[in-house]
N, C-alpha and C positions, 0 to 999 in steps of 0.2 A: 720254301722247298725247290732245291734248285732244278736242272734241267737236265743234270743230272740223273738224280731219281725219277723224273717225271719218263727220261728215256728207259730207266730200270721195269718201270712200271709195264711202261706199253710191251716190252719185250719180251715182259712175262705172260702177261695176259695172251699175246700172237703166241705165243710158243707152250700154250696153252691148249689154245681150240683144237687142237687133234682128240685131246685127251678129251673136254669137253664138248665134242661131238657124239666120243663113241659113248661115255656117259648116258649124255640123253637118250642115246640108242636102244643101249643098255633098259635104261629105263621106262623106257615104252614099252619095251620088250617083258618086262619082268609088271607094269600094268592091263597088259594084256591078256597074261597069267594071271594074273590075280582077276580080273574079271572071271577069265573061262573058270579058275574053280572057284568061286563064289556062283558061278550059276549054276554049278551042277546041285543033284536035289540034297546029297550031302556032303557039303565040302569040308573037306580035312580042316580040322582048324592047326595043327601045325604046321602046314604048307602054309597057310594063308598068316602066319604068324612069321612064318619062315621071311615069305615071298614080302612082305612091309616093312623090316625088318633092313632086308637087302634095299630096298627102295629108299626108305630112309638113308640107309649110308650113303647110298648113291646122293642120293639131295643134299647132303652132309655135304661131302666130297666138291658138288660142283657150288652152292655156297662160296667154300671155298677156294675155288679157281677163279670163281668170277668174281673176286672184292681180293683181288691181291692190290 
């Protein structure tokens, strides 16, 4: 690996930091919403599925951004 490639990777990682922080916050918000929905006497299964799907999409994007 050349110095250029290393610097490029560092730059890409730093430029992704605000996006990563935003995604982590959204993931936490979705987790709270999911906990709230599941604590209801009759959770709406569609809402639970949608929240889980959105959390997974965020997790996948976080994984992609943190492994540049």
